[in-house]
C-alpha positions as a Markdown table, in Angstrom:
| # | Residue | x | y | z |
|---|---|---|---|---|
| 1 | Met | 0.0 | 0.1 | 0.1 |
| 2 | Asn | 2.8 | 2.3 | 1.0 |
| 3 | Lys | 4.6 | 1.6 | -2.5 |
| 4 | Lys | 1.3 | 2.6 | -4.1 |
| 5 | Ile | 1.0 | 5.8 | -2.5 |
| 6 | Thr | 4.6 | 6.6 | -3.2 |
| 7 | Thr | 4.1 | 5.9 | -6.8 |
| 8 | Ile | 0.9 | 8.1 | -7.0 |
| 9 | Val | 2.7 | 11.0 | -5.3 |
| 10 | Ala | 5.8 | 10.7 | -7.7 |
| 11 | Leu | 3.4 | 10.7 | -10.7 |
| 12 | Phe | 1.5 | 13.8 | -9.4 |
| 13 | Ala | 4.8 | 15.6 | -8.7 |
| 14 | Ala | 6.0 | 14.8 | -12.2 |
| 15 | Phe | 2.6 | 16.0 | -13.7 |
| 16 | Met | 3.0 | 19.2 | -11.8 |
| 17 | Val | 6.5 | 19.7 | -13.0 |
| 18 | Phe | 5.4 | 19.2 | -16.6 |
| 19 | Ser | 2.4 | 21.5 | -16.2 |
| 20 | Asn | 4.7 | 24.3 | -14.8 |
| 21 | Ser | 7.2 | 23.8 | -17.7 |
| 22 | Leu | 4.3 | 24.1 | -20.2 |
| 23 | Ser | 3.1 | 27.3 | -18.6 |
| 24 | Ala | 6.3 | 29.0 | -18.5 |
| 25 | Gln | 6.9 | 28.5 | -22.3 |
| 26 | Glu | 5.1 | 30.9 | -24.3 |
| 27 | Val | 4.4 | 30.1 | -28.0 |
| 28 | Lys | 4.8 | 32.8 | -30.6 |
| 29 | Lys | 3.7 | 32.4 | -34.3 |
| 30 | Leu | 5.9 | 34.6 | -36.3 |
| 31 | Ser | 6.1 | 35.0 | -40.2 |
| 32 | Leu | 9.5 | 35.1 | -41.9 |
| 33 | Gln | 8.8 | 39.0 | -42.4 |
| 34 | Glu | 7.9 | 39.4 | -38.8 |
| 35 | Ala | 10.9 | 37.6 | -37.5 |
| 36 | Val | 13.3 | 39.6 | -39.7 |
| 37 | Glu | 11.9 | 42.9 | -38.5 |
| 38 | Leu | 11.9 | 41.8 | -34.8 |
| 39 | Gly | 15.6 | 40.5 | -35.2 |
| 40 | Leu | 16.8 | 43.8 | -36.8 |
| 41 | Glu | 15.2 | 45.6 | -33.9 |
| 42 | Asn | 16.8 | 43.8 | -31.3 |
| 43 | Ser | 20.2 | 43.0 | -32.9 |
| 44 | Lys | 23.2 | 43.7 | -31.1 |
| 45 | Asn | 25.3 | 44.1 | -34.0 |
| 46 | Leu | 23.2 | 47.1 | -35.3 |
| 47 | Lys | 23.3 | 48.7 | -31.8 |
| 48 | Ile | 27.1 | 48.5 | -32.2 |
| 49 | Asp | 26.7 | 50.1 | -35.5 |
| 50 | Gln | 24.6 | 52.8 | -34.3 |
| 51 | Ala | 27.4 | 53.6 | -31.7 |
| 52 | Lys | 29.7 | 53.7 | -34.5 |
| 53 | Ile | 27.4 | 56.3 | -36.4 |
| 54 | Gln | 27.5 | 58.4 | -33.1 |
| 55 | Glu | 31.1 | 58.4 | -33.0 |
| 56 | Ala | 31.4 | 59.4 | -36.6 |
| 57 | Thr | 28.8 | 62.2 | -36.1 |
| 58 | Ala | 30.8 | 63.4 | -33.1 |
| 59 | Ala | 34.0 | 63.4 | -35.4 |
| 60 | Val | 32.1 | 65.6 | -37.5 |
| 61 | Glu | 31.3 | 68.1 | -35.0 |
| 62 | Glu | 34.9 | 68.0 | -33.7 |
| 63 | Ala | 36.1 | 68.9 | -37.3 |
| 64 | Lys | 33.8 | 71.7 | -37.4 |
| 65 | Asn | 34.8 | 73.0 | -34.0 |
| 66 | Arg | 38.2 | 73.8 | -35.5 |
| 67 | Gln | 36.7 | 76.9 | -37.2 |
| 68 | Leu | 35.8 | 78.1 | -33.8 |
| 69 | Pro | 37.9 | 80.6 | -31.7 |
| 70 | Asp | 40.3 | 79.3 | -29.1 |
| 71 | Phe | 39.9 | 81.1 | -25.7 |
| 72 | Lys | 42.6 | 80.4 | -22.9 |
| 73 | Val | 42.6 | 81.8 | -19.4 |
| 74 | Ser | 45.7 | 81.3 | -17.2 |
| 75 | Gly | 46.8 | 82.9 | -14.0 |
| 76 | Ser | 49.4 | 82.3 | -11.1 |
| 77 | Tyr | 50.0 | 83.4 | -7.6 |
| 78 | Met | 53.6 | 83.1 | -6.5 |
| 79 | Arg | 55.2 | 83.5 | -3.0 |
| 80 | Leu | 59.0 | 84.8 | -3.3 |
| 81 | Thr | 61.7 | 84.6 | -0.7 |
| 82 | Asn | 64.3 | 87.2 | -0.4 |
| 83 | Ala | 63.9 | 88.5 | -4.1 |
| 84 | Asn | 66.5 | 91.0 | -5.2 |
| 85 | Ile | 65.0 | 93.6 | -7.5 |
| 86 | Asp | 67.3 | 96.1 | -9.3 |
| 87 | Leu | 65.3 | 98.5 | -11.4 |
| 88 | Lys | 67.6 | 100.4 | -13.9 |
| 89 | Met | 64.9 | 102.8 | -15.1 |
| 90 | Gly | 65.1 | 106.1 | -13.5 |
| 91 | Gln | 68.9 | 106.1 | -12.1 |
| 92 | Gly | 70.9 | 109.0 | -12.8 |
| 93 | Asn | 74.5 | 109.3 | -13.7 |
| 94 | Ser | 75.8 | 111.0 | -10.5 |
| 95 | Gly | 78.3 | 108.1 | -10.1 |
| 96 | Glu | 78.5 | 105.2 | -7.6 |
| 97 | Gly | 77.1 | 105.3 | -4.3 |
| 98 | Ser | 74.4 | 108.1 | -5.2 |
| 99 | Gly | 71.7 | 105.7 | -4.4 |
| 100 | Ser | 72.9 | 104.9 | -0.7 |
| 101 | Glu | 73.4 | 108.8 | -0.1 |
| 102 | Ser | 69.9 | 109.8 | -1.2 |
| 103 | Gly | 68.6 | 107.3 | 1.5 |
| 104 | Thr | 66.3 | 105.5 | -1.0 |
| 105 | Ser | 65.9 | 101.7 | -0.8 |
| 106 | Met | 64.0 | 98.9 | -2.8 |
| 107 | Pro | 61.1 | 97.6 | -1.3 |
| 108 | Lys | 61.0 | 94.0 | -0.1 |
| 109 | Val | 59.0 | 92.0 | -2.5 |
| 110 | Ser | 57.3 | 88.6 | -1.0 |
| 111 | Gln | 54.6 | 87.9 | -3.6 |
| 112 | Ala | 53.5 | 88.2 | -7.3 |
| 113 | Met | 50.3 | 87.8 | -9.2 |
| 114 | Tyr | 49.5 | 87.7 | -13.0 |
| 115 | Gly | 46.5 | 86.7 | -15.1 |
| 116 | Ile | 46.5 | 86.3 | -19.1 |
| 117 | Ala | 43.5 | 85.7 | -21.3 |
| 118 | Asn | 44.0 | 84.8 | -25.1 |
| 119 | Leu | 41.7 | 84.8 | -27.9 |
| 120 | Thr | 42.7 | 83.2 | -31.2 |
| 121 | Leu | 40.2 | 82.8 | -34.0 |
| 122 | Pro | 41.6 | 81.1 | -37.2 |
| 123 | Leu | 41.1 | 83.0 | -40.4 |
| 124 | Tyr | 43.0 | 80.8 | -42.8 |
| 125 | Ala | 44.8 | 77.4 | -42.4 |
| 126 | Gly | 45.5 | 76.5 | -46.1 |
| 127 | Gly | 42.2 | 74.7 | -46.3 |
| 128 | Lys | 43.0 | 72.1 | -43.9 |
| 129 | Ile | 40.2 | 72.7 | -41.6 |
| 130 | Arg | 37.6 | 72.7 | -44.7 |
| 131 | Tyr | 39.3 | 69.5 | -46.0 |
| 132 | Gly | 38.9 | 68.0 | -42.5 |
| 133 | Ile | 35.3 | 68.7 | -42.5 |
| 134 | Gln | 34.9 | 67.2 | -45.6 |
| 135 | Ser | 36.7 | 64.1 | -44.8 |
| 136 | Ala | 34.7 | 63.7 | -41.7 |
| 137 | Lys | 31.4 | 64.0 | -43.6 |
| 138 | Tyr | 32.4 | 61.3 | -46.0 |
| 139 | Leu | 33.4 | 59.0 | -43.4 |
| 140 | Leu | 30.1 | 59.6 | -41.6 |
| 141 | Glu | 28.3 | 58.5 | -44.6 |
| 142 | Ala | 30.5 | 55.4 | -45.0 |
| 143 | Val | 29.7 | 54.4 | -41.6 |
| 144 | Lys | 25.9 | 54.7 | -42.4 |
| 145 | Leu | 26.3 | 52.7 | -45.5 |
| 146 | Asn | 28.3 | 49.9 | -43.7 |
| 147 | Thr | 25.6 | 49.7 | -41.2 |
| 148 | Gly | 23.0 | 49.1 | -44.1 |
| 149 | Ser | 25.4 | 46.5 | -45.4 |
| 150 | Asp | 25.1 | 44.8 | -41.9 |
| 151 | Lys | 21.5 | 45.0 | -41.7 |
| 152 | Asn | 21.3 | 43.2 | -45.2 |
| 153 | Ala | 23.7 | 40.4 | -43.7 |
| 154 | Ile | 21.8 | 40.3 | -40.6 |
| 155 | Ala | 18.6 | 40.0 | -42.4 |
| 156 | Tyr | 19.9 | 36.8 | -44.2 |
| 157 | Asn | 21.1 | 35.3 | -41.0 |
| 158 | Leu | 17.7 | 35.7 | -39.5 |
| 159 | Thr | 16.2 | 34.1 | -42.7 |
| 160 | Glu | 18.8 | 31.2 | -42.4 |
| 161 | Ala | 17.9 | 30.7 | -38.7 |
| 162 | Tyr | 14.2 | 30.7 | -39.5 |
| 163 | Ala | 14.5 | 28.2 | -42.1 |
| 164 | Asn | 16.7 | 25.8 | -40.1 |
| 165 | Leu | 13.9 | 26.1 | -37.4 |
| 166 | Phe | 11.3 | 25.4 | -39.9 |
| 167 | Lys | 13.3 | 22.3 | -41.2 |
| 168 | Ala | 13.7 | 21.0 | -37.6 |
| 169 | Ala | 10.1 | 21.3 | -36.8 |
| 170 | Gln | 9.0 | 19.6 | -40.0 |
| 171 | Leu | 11.5 | 16.7 | -39.5 |
| 172 | Ile | 10.1 | 16.1 | -36.1 |
| 173 | Gly | 6.6 | 15.7 | -37.7 |
| 174 | Val | 7.8 | 13.3 | -40.6 |
| 175 | Ile | 9.7 | 11.1 | -38.0 |
| 176 | Lys | 6.7 | 11.1 | -35.5 |
| 177 | Glu | 4.4 | 10.0 | -38.3 |
| 178 | Asn | 6.8 | 7.4 | -39.3 |
| 179 | Leu | 7.3 | 6.3 | -35.8 |
| 180 | Ala | 3.5 | 5.9 | -35.2 |
| 181 | Ala | 3.2 | 3.8 | -38.4 |
| 182 | Ser | 6.1 | 1.7 | -37.4 |
| 183 | Gln | 4.8 | 1.1 | -33.7 |
| 184 | His | 1.6 | 0.0 | -35.3 |
| 185 | Arg | 3.2 | -2.5 | -37.6 |
| 186 | Asp | 5.2 | -3.8 | -34.6 |
| 187 | Ser | 1.9 | -4.4 | -32.6 |
| 188 | Asn | 0.6 | -6.2 | -35.7 |
| 189 | Phe | 3.9 | -8.3 | -36.0 |
| 190 | Leu | 3.5 | -9.2 | -32.3 |
| 191 | Gln | 0.2 | -10.8 | -32.8 |
| 192 | Leu | 1.4 | -12.6 | -35.8 |
| 193 | Glu | 4.2 | -14.1 | -33.7 |
| 194 | Asn | 1.9 | -15.0 | -31.0 |
| 195 | Asn | -0.1 | -16.8 | -33.4 |
| 196 | Gly | 2.8 | -18.6 | -34.9 |
| 197 | Leu | 2.6 | -16.8 | -38.3 |
| 198 | Met | 6.0 | -14.9 | -37.9 |
| 199 | Ala | 9.5 | -15.7 | -36.8 |
| 200 | Arg | 10.6 | -13.9 | -33.7 |
| 201 | Asn | 13.7 | -12.6 | -35.5 |
| 202 | Asp | 11.8 | -10.9 | -38.2 |
| 203 | Arg | 9.6 | -9.3 | -35.5 |
| 204 | Leu | 12.8 | -8.1 | -33.7 |
| 205 | Lys | 14.2 | -6.6 | -37.0 |
| 206 | Ala | 11.1 | -4.5 | -37.3 |
| 207 | Gln | 11.4 | -3.3 | -33.6 |
| 208 | Leu | 15.1 | -2.7 | -34.2 |
| 209 | Gln | 14.1 | -0.2 | -37.0 |
| 210 | Thr | 11.5 | 1.3 | -34.7 |
| 211 | Ser | 14.3 | 2.0 | -32.2 |
| 212 | Asp | 16.3 | 3.6 | -34.8 |
| 213 | Ile | 13.5 | 5.9 | -35.5 |
| 214 | Glu | 13.1 | 6.8 | -32.0 |
| 215 | Leu | 16.7 | 7.8 | -31.8 |
| 216 | Gln | 16.2 | 9.9 | -34.9 |
| 217 | Leu | 13.2 | 11.5 | -33.2 |
| 218 | Leu | 15.5 | 12.3 | -30.1 |
| 219 | Glu | 18.2 | 13.8 | -32.2 |
| 220 | Ala | 15.5 | 15.8 | -34.2 |
| 221 | Gln | 14.0 | 17.2 | -31.0 |
| 222 | Asn | 17.4 | 17.9 | -29.6 |
| 223 | Asn | 18.3 | 19.8 | -32.8 |
| 224 | Tyr | 14.9 | 21.8 | -32.9 |
| 225 | Asn | 15.5 | 23.0 | -29.2 |
| 226 | Ile | 18.9 | 24.3 | -30.1 |
| 227 | Ala | 17.5 | 26.1 | -33.3 |
| 228 | Asn | 14.6 | 27.5 | -31.2 |
| 229 | Val | 17.0 | 28.9 | -28.6 |
| 230 | Asn | 19.2 | 30.4 | -31.3 |
| 231 | Met | 16.2 | 32.0 | -32.8 |
| 232 | Asp | 15.1 | 33.5 | -29.4 |
| 233 | Leu | 18.5 | 35.0 | -28.8 |
| 234 | Leu | 18.5 | 36.5 | -32.3 |
| 235 | Leu | 15.0 | 37.9 | -31.9 |
| 236 | Gly | 15.6 | 39.2 | -28.3 |
| 237 | Leu | 13.0 | 37.0 | -26.7 |
| 238 | Pro | 13.0 | 34.9 | -23.4 |
| 239 | Glu | 14.9 | 31.5 | -24.1 |
| 240 | Thr | 11.7 | 29.7 | -23.2 |
| 241 | Thr | 9.6 | 31.1 | -26.1 |
| 242 | Val | 8.7 | 28.4 | -28.6 |
| 243 | Ile | 8.8 | 30.0 | -32.1 |
| 244 | Glu | 6.1 | 28.6 | -34.4 |
| 245 | Val | 7.1 | 29.2 | -37.9 |
| 246 | Asp | 4.9 | 29.7 | -41.0 |
| 247 | Ser | 5.6 | 27.1 | -43.5 |
| 248 | Thr | 4.2 | 29.3 | -46.4 |
| 249 | Phe | 7.7 | 31.0 | -46.7 |
| 250 | Ile | 8.9 | 28.0 | -48.8 |
| 251 | Asn | 6.3 | 28.7 | -51.4 |
| 252 | Ser | 7.2 | 32.3 | -52.0 |
| 253 | Ala | 7.4 | 33.4 | -55.6 |
| 254 | Tyr | 10.7 | 33.5 | -57.1 |
| 255 | Glu | 11.6 | 36.4 | -59.5 |
| 256 | Glu | 12.8 | 35.0 | -62.7 |
| 257 | Gln | 15.6 | 37.2 | -63.9 |
| 258 | Pro | 18.9 | 36.8 | -65.8 |
| 259 | Ile | 22.2 | 36.9 | -63.8 |
| 260 | Asp | 23.1 | 40.2 | -65.3 |
| 261 | Tyr | 20.1 | 41.8 | -63.5 |
| 262 | Tyr | 21.4 | 40.6 | -60.1 |
| 263 | Glu | 25.0 | 41.8 | -61.1 |
| 264 | Glu | 23.5 | 45.3 | -61.8 |
| 265 | Gln | 21.5 | 45.4 | -58.7 |
| 266 | Ala | 24.5 | 44.6 | -56.7 |
| 267 | Ile | 26.7 | 47.2 | -58.0 |
| 268 | Gln | 23.9 | 49.7 | -57.6 |
| 269 | Asn | 22.7 | 48.7 | -54.1 |
| 270 | Arg | 25.5 | 47.1 | -52.4 |
| 271 | Lys | 26.1 | 49.2 | -49.3 |
| 272 | Asp | 29.7 | 48.2 | -48.9 |
| 273 | Met | 30.4 | 49.2 | -52.5 |
| 274 | Gln | 28.8 | 52.7 | -51.7 |
| 275 | Ala | 30.9 | 52.9 | -48.5 |
| 276 | Leu | 34.0 | 52.4 | -50.4 |
| 277 | Asp | 33.1 | 55.1 | -52.6 |
| 278 | Tyr | 32.6 | 57.6 | -49.6 |
| 279 | Gln | 35.9 | 56.3 | -48.0 |
| 280 | Gln | 37.7 | 57.0 | -51.4 |
| 281 | Lys | 36.2 | 60.7 | -51.3 |
| 282 | Ala | 37.7 | 61.0 | -47.8 |
| 283 | Ala | 41.0 | 59.9 | -48.8 |
| 284 | Gln | 41.1 | 62.5 | -51.5 |
| 285 | Ser | 40.2 | 65.2 | -49.0 |
| 286 | Gly | 42.8 | 63.9 | -46.8 |
| 287 | Ile | 45.5 | 64.4 | -49.6 |
| 288 | Lys | 44.3 | 68.2 | -49.9 |
| 289 | Ala | 44.4 | 68.6 | -46.4 |
| 290 | Ala | 48.0 | 67.1 | -46.1 |
| 291 | Arg | 49.1 | 69.6 | -49.0 |
| 292 | Ala | 47.7 | 72.5 | -46.8 |
| 293 | Asp | 50.8 | 72.0 | -44.5 |
| 294 | Tyr | 52.7 | 73.8 | -47.2 |
| 295 | Leu | 50.8 | 76.9 | -46.7 |
| 296 | Pro | 50.8 | 79.4 | -43.8 |
| 297 | Ser | 48.2 | 80.0 | -41.4 |
| 298 | Leu | 46.5 | 83.3 | -40.3 |
| 299 | Ala | 44.6 | 83.9 | -37.2 |
| 300 | Leu | 43.0 | 86.8 | -35.7 |
| 301 | Thr | 44.3 | 87.2 | -32.0 |
| 302 | Gly | 43.3 | 89.2 | -28.8 |
| 303 | Gly | 44.4 | 89.2 | -25.3 |
| 304 | Tyr | 44.3 | 90.8 | -21.7 |
| 305 | Val | 47.1 | 90.9 | -19.3 |
| 306 | Ala | 46.8 | 91.8 | -15.5 |
| 307 | Ala | 49.7 | 91.7 | -13.0 |
| 308 | Asp | 50.4 | 92.9 | -9.6 |
| 309 | Ile | 53.7 | 92.8 | -7.6 |
| 310 | Pro | 52.9 | 94.6 | -4.4 |
| 311 | Lys | 54.9 | 97.8 | -3.7 |
| 312 | Val | 56.6 | 97.3 | -7.1 |
| 313 | Phe | 54.1 | 97.8 | -9.9 |
| 314 | Thr | 50.6 | 97.1 | -10.9 |
| 315 | Val | 49.4 | 96.4 | -14.7 |
| 316 | Thr | 45.4 | 96.4 | -15.6 |
| 317 | Asn | 43.5 | 96.7 | -18.6 |
| 318 | Ala | 46.5 | 95.6 | -20.9 |
| 319 | Ile | 44.3 | 94.5 | -23.9 |
| 320 | Asn | 45.9 | 93.7 | -27.1 |
| 321 | Gly | 44.7 | 92.7 | -30.5 |
| 322 | Gly | 45.8 | 92.0 | -33.9 |
| 323 | Leu | 46.6 | 89.4 | -36.8 |
| 324 | Gly | 48.9 | 86.7 | -36.3 |
| 325 | Ile | 50.7 | 84.5 | -39.2 |
| 326 | Gln | 52.5 | 81.2 | -38.8 |
| 327 | Tyr | 54.5 | 79.1 | -41.0 |
| 328 | Asn | 56.3 | 76.1 | -40.1 |
| 329 | Leu | 59.5 | 75.9 | -42.3 |
| 330 | Ser | 60.0 | 72.3 | -41.5 |
| 331 | Ser | 56.9 | 71.6 | -43.6 |
| 332 | Leu | 58.9 | 72.1 | -46.8 |
| 333 | Trp | 60.8 | 68.7 | -46.0 |
| 334 | Lys | 58.1 | 66.9 | -43.8 |
| 335 | Thr | 55.0 | 67.4 | -45.6 |
| 336 | Gly | 55.8 | 65.3 | -48.8 |
| 337 | Ala | 55.8 | 62.2 | -46.7 |
| 338 | Ser | 52.3 | 62.9 | -45.2 |
| 339 | Ile | 51.1 | 63.4 | -48.9 |
| 340 | Arg | 52.6 | 60.2 | -50.2 |
| 341 | Lys | 50.9 | 58.4 | -47.3 |
| 342 | Ala | 47.6 | 60.1 | -48.0 |
| 343 | Lys | 47.8 | 59.1 | -51.7 |
| 344 | Ala | 48.8 | 55.5 | -50.8 |
| 345 | Gln | 45.7 | 55.2 | -48.7 |
| 346 | Ala | 43.6 | 56.4 | -51.8 |
| 347 | Gln | 45.4 | 53.9 | -54.1 |
| 348 | Glu | 44.6 | 51.2 | -51.4 |
| 349 | Leu | 41.1 | 52.1 | -51.4 |
| 350 | Leu | 40.5 | 52.0 | -55.1 |
| 351 | Ala | 42.2 | 48.6 | -55.3 |
| 352 | Ser | 40.0 | 47.6 | -52.6 |
| 353 | Arg | 37.0 | 48.6 | -54.7 |
| 354 | Asp | 38.1 | 46.7 | -57.8 |
| 355 | Leu | 38.6 | 43.7 | -55.5 |
| 356 | Leu | 35.2 | 44.0 | -54.0 |
| 357 | Thr | 33.6 | 44.3 | -57.6 |
| 358 | Asp | 35.3 | 41.1 | -58.5 |
| 359 | Asn | 34.2 | 39.4 | -55.3 |
| 360 | Ile | 30.5 | 40.5 | -55.7 |
| 361 | Arg | 30.5 | 39.3 | -59.4 |
| 362 | Leu | 31.8 | 35.8 | -58.3 |
| 363 | Glu | 29.3 | 35.8 | -55.4 |
| 364 | Ile | 26.4 | 36.7 | -57.5 |
| 365 | Asn | 27.5 | 33.8 | -59.9 |
| 366 | Arg | 27.7 | 31.3 | -57.3 |
| 367 | Asp | 24.4 | 32.1 | -55.4 |
| 368 | Tyr | 22.7 | 32.3 | -58.9 |
| 369 | Gln | 23.9 | 28.8 | -59.7 |
| 370 | Asn | 23.1 | 27.5 | -56.2 |
| 371 | Thr | 19.6 | 28.9 | -56.6 |
| 372 | Leu | 19.2 | 27.0 | -60.0 |
| 373 | Leu | 20.5 | 23.9 | -58.4 |
| 374 | Ala | 18.3 | 24.1 | -55.3 |
| 375 | Arg | 15.2 | 24.4 | -57.6 |
| 376 | Lys | 16.1 | 21.5 | -59.7 |
| 377 | Lys | 16.9 | 19.3 | -56.6 |
| 378 | Ile | 13.1 | 20.0 | -55.5 |
| 379 | Asp | 11.9 | 18.4 | -58.9 |
| 380 | Val | 14.4 | 15.5 | -58.2 |
| 381 | His | 13.5 | 14.8 | -54.8 |
| 382 | Ala | 9.8 | 15.2 | -55.5 |
| 383 | Gln | 10.1 | 12.4 | -58.2 |
| 384 | Ala | 12.3 | 10.1 | -56.0 |
| 385 | Leu | 9.4 | 10.5 | -53.4 |
| 386 | Ile | 6.9 | 9.3 | -55.8 |
| 387 | Gln | 9.2 | 6.2 | -56.6 |
| 388 | Ala | 9.7 | 5.5 | -52.9 |
| 389 | Glu | 6.0 | 5.6 | -52.3 |
| 390 | Glu | 5.5 | 3.1 | -55.1 |
| 391 | Asn | 8.4 | 1.0 | -54.1 |
| 392 | Tyr | 7.2 | 0.6 | -50.6 |
| 393 | Arg | 3.6 | -0.2 | -51.7 |
| 394 | Ile | 4.9 | -2.9 | -54.1 |
| 395 | Thr | 7.3 | -4.2 | -51.5 |
| 396 | Lys | 4.5 | -4.3 | -48.9 |
| 397 | Asn | 2.1 | -6.3 | -51.4 |
| 398 | Lys | 5.1 | -8.8 | -52.0 |
| 399 | Tyr | 5.8 | -9.1 | -48.3 |
| 400 | Asp | 2.1 | -9.7 | -47.6 |
| 401 | Asn | 2.4 | -12.5 | -50.2 |
| 402 | Ser | 5.6 | -13.9 | -48.8 |
| 403 | Leu | 7.6 | -13.0 | -51.9 |
| 404 | Val | 10.3 | -10.6 | -50.1 |
| 405 | Thr | 11.8 | -10.7 | -46.6 |
| 406 | Ile | 11.2 | -8.5 | -43.8 |
| 407 | Thr | 14.4 | -6.8 | -44.6 |
| 408 | Asp | 13.3 | -5.7 | -47.9 |
| 409 | Leu | 10.2 | -4.2 | -46.4 |
| 410 | Leu | 12.2 | -2.4 | -43.8 |
| 411 | Asp | 14.5 | -1.1 | -46.3 |
| 412 | Ala | 11.7 | 0.3 | -48.5 |
| 413 | Asn | 10.1 | 2.0 | -45.5 |
| 414 | Ala | 13.6 | 3.4 | -44.7 |
| 415 | Ala | 13.9 | 4.8 | -48.2 |
| 416 | Leu | 10.4 | 6.3 | -48.0 |
| 417 | Leu | 11.2 | 8.2 | -44.9 |
| 418 | Ser | 14.6 | 9.5 | -46.3 |
| 419 | Ser | 12.7 | 10.7 | -49.7 |
| 420 | Lys | 10.1 | 12.5 | -47.3 |
| 421 | Ile | 12.9 | 14.3 | -45.4 |
| 422 | Asn | 15.0 | 15.1 | -48.5 |
| 423 | Leu | 12.0 | 16.7 | -50.3 |
| 424 | Leu | 11.2 | 18.9 | -47.2 |
| 425 | Asn | 14.8 | 20.0 | -46.8 |
| 426 | Ala | 15.2 | 20.6 | -50.6 |
| 427 | Arg | 12.0 | 23.1 | -50.5 |
| 428 | Ala | 13.5 | 25.1 | -47.5 |
| 429 | Asp | 17.0 | 25.2 | -49.1 |
| 430 | Ala | 15.5 | 26.6 | -52.5 |
| 431 | Ala | 13.9 | 29.3 | -50.5 |
| 432 | Leu | 16.9 | 30.0 | -48.6 |
| 433 | Ala | 19.2 | 30.0 | -51.6 |
| 434 | Tyr | 17.0 | 32.7 | -53.4 |
| 435 | Gln | 17.0 | 34.7 | -50.3 |
| 436 | Lys | 21.0 | 34.3 | -50.3 |
| 437 | Leu | 21.1 | 35.7 | -54.0 |
| 438 | Leu | 18.9 | 38.7 | -52.9 |
| 439 | Glu | 21.3 | 39.4 | -50.0 |
| 440 | Ala | 24.3 | 39.2 | -52.4 |
| 441 | Ser | 22.6 | 41.6 | -54.9 |
| 442 | Gly | 21.9 | 44.1 | -51.9 |
| 443 | Ile | 18.0 | 44.0 | -52.3 |
| 444 | Leu | 16.9 | 41.7 | -49.6 |
| 445 | Ile | 16.1 | 44.7 | -47.6 |
| 446 | Lys | 15.1 | 47.7 | -49.6 |
């Protein structure tokens, strides 16, 4: 009796744990478009890109601030010890000792104070400030475009994760269906064995296949759980959220276009290509800014000076103003290296753009061919499924008439299961391959 009570309590506890786990899990149905939008909204990479845009914007403001005046204020208070002060001004030519005979003496100085304020407004710097602002603006646009390129790549990663979750979920459904049929077959075979109509060895072979299907189901469920957690993290959802995918995405319409169309779209819409163009413009501005070091700089200056040495002198309202010109003679032999460096950077960017163009064309050709291949695989696997179904039907009839062995029947059943899975994966892979082609063309996200 105690053992029964213990068993009931254990079953009740297990039921409560299972119920709590179900209640803790939220099922969320998302279409592919909704998943992409939610993933972009919560993308950590895009948040990093946003910080880079803010940094580049601040760099533009910093470059503009170089046009503004510099205003510096300084002051000092000093304590002096045994300062010897000899004022030459006002002394006569009466000869030595005249100072002592007159009875005059210098005051004892123990402290001094002064304050200085300087204002400098740059008027001309050889174009260095202007070209610096241009360069910063171009780099800001390049950062924004790189963000667009990242967004396009992230959208494809979300699409790929969505397709993997779909395949994992559908695979579980196919395996469960096949497992139910296999378990039903095992029950019939057991009855046949009990009635002496089937050898025990044949019945065990069928059960062995059922065990293999159960293992496939466990592995498929594990892969689904991992894919679901990955999707939750990409979408910024709690890890316990169960994503229910919309299977209609594998039937999305394909836009039949020649390969030249996708290459042209890539050249026009790829954000990384446009970002390189702006980086090239920034490099050209950098060359002009480097050349500006050959020219002098002109600034409007102003200042105020106040000083006080007690018992000696006091200076107030000493205001000054004027124009200041500065020229660094060392720029005659130093600036050339800076110009060559800036030109080398511009040449590097130009070569990088040519390399990127070649890589884009290669990527488009590869993804275009993969898309065509994926579509052809659907037709092949669909035909293979028809053949596998017919093969299983014929083999089942032969087995029922004792014309083939149980091994032949089980092989036919395994081939049928494999054909169903292959067709399912082929449809998802074809949809994903087309999305990859759009991503390579820069038109996955408009």
